Structures are given as C-alpha cells and as structure tokens.
C-alpha positions in Angstrom: -6.0 -10.1 -16.1 -4.9 -7.8 -13.3 -1.5 -9.5 -13.2 -1.1 -9.1 -17.0 -1.6 -5.4 -16.7 0.7 -5.2 -13.7 3.4 -7.1 -15.5 3.0 -5.0 -18.7 3.4 -1.8 -16.7 6.9 -3.0 -15.6 8.1 -3.0 -19.2 5.9 -0.3 -20.9 7.2 2.8 -19.2 5.3 5.1 -21.5 1.9 3.7 -20.5 2.6 2.5 -17.0 0.2 4.9 -15.3 -2.7 3.7 -17.3 -1.6 0.0 -17.0 -1.3 0.2 -13.2 -4.7 1.8 -13.1 -6.2 -1.0 -15.2 -4.5 -3.6 -13.0 -5.9 -1.9 -9.9 -9.4 -2.0 -11.3 -9.2 -5.8 -11.9 -7.8 -6.4 -8.5 -10.6 -4.4 -7.0 -13.1 -6.6 -8.9 -11.4 -9.7 -7.5 -11.7 -8.3 -4.0 -15.4 -7.5 -4.4 -16.1 -11.1 -5.7 -14.5 -12.3 -2.4 -13.9 -15.8 -3.6 -10.2 -16.9 -3.8 -6.9 -15.2 -3.1 -8.5 -12.0 -1.8 -5.4 -11.3 0.3 -3.3 -11.4 -2.9 -5.6 -9.2 -4.8 -5.7 -6.7 -1.9 -2.0 -6.7 -1.7 -1.6 -6.2 -5.4 -4.1 -3.4 -5.5 -2.3 -1.6 -2.7 1.0 -2.0 -4.6 -0.7 -0.4 -7.6 -1.8 2.5 -5.4 1.7 3.0 -4.2 3.2 2.9 -7.8 0.6 5.5 -8.7 1.8 7.6 -5.7 -1.5 7.2 -3.9 0.3 6.4 -0.6 -2.6 7.0 1.7 -4.8 4.6 -0.3 -1.9 2.1 -0.3 -1.7 2.3 3.5 -5.5 1.9 3.8 -5.5 -1.2 1.6 -2.5 -2.8 3.4 -4.0 -2.1 6.9 -7.3 -3.7 5.7 -5.3 -6.8 4.7 -3.5 -6.7 8.0 -6.8 -6.7 9.9 -8.7 -9.2 7.8 -6.0 -11.7 6.9 -3.5 -11.6 9.8 -2.2 -15.1 8.9 -1.6 -14.3 5.3 1.8 -15.2 3.9 2.0 -11.6 2.7 2.1 -10.1 6.2 5.9 -9.6 6.3 5.7 -7.6 3.0 2.5 -5.8 4.2 4.2 -4.5 7.3 7.3 -3.4 5.4 5.3 -1.7 2.7 3.3 0.2 5.2 6.6 1.5 6.6 7.8 2.4 3.2 4.6 4.3 2.4 4.8 6.3 5.6 8.4 7.1 4.7 7.3 8.5 1.4 4.7 10.6 3.2 7.4 12.0 5.5 5.5 10.5 8.5 8.8 9.6 10.2 7.3 8.4 13.5 4.8 6.0 11.8 7.5 4.8 9.4 9.9 3.9 12.2 7.1 2.1 14.1 6.4 -0.2 11.1 10.0 -0.7 10.3 10.6 -1.8 13.9 7.4 -4.0 13.7 8.8 -5.7 10.6 12.1 -6.4 12.5 10.4 -7.7 15.6 7.7 -9.8 14.0 9.5 -11.1 11.0 13.2 -11.4 11.9 13.9 -13.7 8.9 12.4 -11.2 6.4 14.7 -10.3 3.4 14.0 -6.7 4.3 15.7 -6.6 7.7 18.8 -4.8 6.5 16.6 -2.2 4.6 14.6 -1.7 7.8 17.8 -1.1 9.9 19.2 1.4 7.5 15.9 3.2 7.0 15.4 3.6 10.7 19.0 4.9 11.1 18.5 7.4 8.3 15.2 8.6 9.6 16.7 9.2 13.1 19.7 10.8 11.4 17.6 13.2 9.4 15.6 14.0 12.6 18.9 15.0 14.2 18.6 12.2 16.8 22.2 11.1 16.3 22.4 8.7 19.3 19.4 6.7 18.0 20.7 6.9 14.4 24.1 5.6 15.6 22.4 2.6 17.3 21.0 1.4 14.0 23.9 2.2 11.8 26.2 0.4 14.3 23.7 -2.5 14.3 24.1 -2.8 10.5 27.9 -2.7 10.6 28.0 -5.4 13.3 25.4 -7.5 11.6 27.2 -7.7 8.2 30.4 -5.6 8.2 31.5 -6.4 4.7 28.1 -5.8 3.1 27.3 -2.9 0.8 24.6 -1.9 3.3 27.2 -1.6 6.1 29.6 0.3 3.9 26.9 2.7 3.0 26.3 3.9 6.6 30.0 4.5 7.4 29.9 8.1 6.2 26.9 8.8 8.5 28.7 7.2 11.4 31.7 9.4 10.7 29.6 12.5 10.6 27.9 11.6 13.9 31.3 11.5 15.6 32.3 14.8 13.8 29.2 16.5 15.1 29.9 15.4 18.6 33.5 16.8 18.3 34.8 13.3 19.3 37.9 12.5 17.2 39.0 9.9 19.7 35.7 8.1 19.4 35.8 8.4 15.6 39.3 6.9 15.4 38.6 4.1 17.9 35.3 3.1 16.2 36.8 2.6 12.7 39.9 0.9 14.2 37.5 -1.5 16.0 35.8 -2.5 12.8 39.1 -3.1 11.0 38.9 0.1 9.0 40.5 3.5 9.2 39.8 7.2 8.8 41.7 9.4 6.4 44.6 11.0 8.1 43.7 14.5 7.0 40.2 14.0 8.4 41.6 13.0 11.8 44.1 15.9 11.7 41.2 18.3 11.1 39.0 16.8 13.8 41.7 16.8 16.6 42.6 20.3 15.8 38.9 21.4 15.6 38.3 19.9 19.1 41.0 22.1 20.6 40.0 25.1 18.6 36.4 24.9 19.8 37.5 24.7 23.4 39.7 27.7 23.0 37.7 30.0 20.7 34.1 29.0 21.3 34.0 27.8 24.9 36.8 30.1 26.1 38.1 27.2 28.2 41.8 27.2 28.3 42.0 24.4 30.8 40.5 22.1 28.2 41.9 23.7 25.1 45.6 23.5 26.0 45.8 19.7 26.7 43.8 19.1 23.5 46.2 21.3 21.5 49.2 19.5 23.0 47.6 16.2 22.1 47.1 17.4 18.5 50.7 18.6 18.2 52.1 15.3 19.6 49.8 13.2 17.3 50.4 15.1 14.1 53.9 16.4 14.5 52.9 20.0 14.5 50.8 20.0 11.3 48.4 22.8 11.5 45.1 23.7 9.9 44.1 27.4 9.9 41.0 28.1 12.0 
C-alpha cells in the first residue's frame, strides 16, 4: 500500500504532499511490524521525508538503516542520499564527507559523476578553488565528452580567471582538445598586465606581461 501511494504521488502533483504522507505512514507501520523488507521500508520512508522537505528526518532514517542494516543492497543509495540531504540543509562539510564516502565505498555506483560534480561545486561555492578544481578536473579527465564534464568547464575557466592565470587557462583547454574564446584570452592577458601595473604598482612584472600581450594579440587593446 505504501508503494501505491508513493507511485501515485509521482503522477498526482496536486495531491503529492498528502500522498507522500500516506505512503510514509504505511512504511512506518511496516517498520514497526519488523517482519520482512524492513530495510526497504526504512529507505522508502526516508525518501518520503526528503520529498516532504523534512531533511533532518530523512537523514535520521537513513542513518538508522546504515547502522542496523550495513549489508543492505540499499547502502550505496543510502550514503548518497545522506549527502544530498546535507547538501539541501547547506551543511557543506557533512555533504562533502558523505559524497566522498559514496565514491570510496561504492566506486561502481551510478552516482559517482554526481558526487564528483557536487563536491566540486560545494568547494567552489566555499571559495576553495584549488579543491574545486581537483574535482572538476577529475570529472573532465574521467569522461571528457560527457555532459557532466562539459558542465564544469565554465567553472574551471572562472577559477583560472580568478587566479589571474591566462597562460594556465589557455594551456588547460588546449590540453583537453578544446579552446577558449579569443576575446576572453585577450581580456585575461591584458588584465594580468593591468593588475601588475595599476594594482600591484609593480612595473618589473607589468612591462613584460604587457609586451607579451601586445605580441600575442597584435596590439589589440581593452580599456582598463
């Protein structure tokens, strides 16, 4: 019966909250009976909690499953869903811990790419660019033609831009058989020289960079 309510909620968007609630109640009854497929019922109830945006309850249920049924076939999904729930709660550190745990314990999980990207994005949003780059680069090297790899390329580009490293930007994209828009490179090489001159007041570094820019882009200039 719980499964029927759960499935109905997928299609009946108008009444999905009530349907997930009913499904949760039936799964809870199955857990209390403690007869068969208790790990399944526990997992499904936790999923209902998550779909109802009760993320702390979802985490509690999944951790209970993790403790009581460590050999359950649901464990790869359990670990990943705990990570997802912490992510929804903006608990970045815990989310990263469980995404990494998914990758380490279940390397054949279908969620590995999602874990890599999620870790990269969490570090990126935490302004930890070196760690973010490690995971974005991992995704690109793992499956360079995939949609997932393509989705992180803008983040990689922005990391190089933030580091004021146009050479690194150009070399990285060349190394993966791609390229960076000429106007973007133009702007970044000029910006590197401009920062040395106007912000750092370092002529010794600024002049060689400006000369490099002029030689590379035939004198094209972007106003500071």
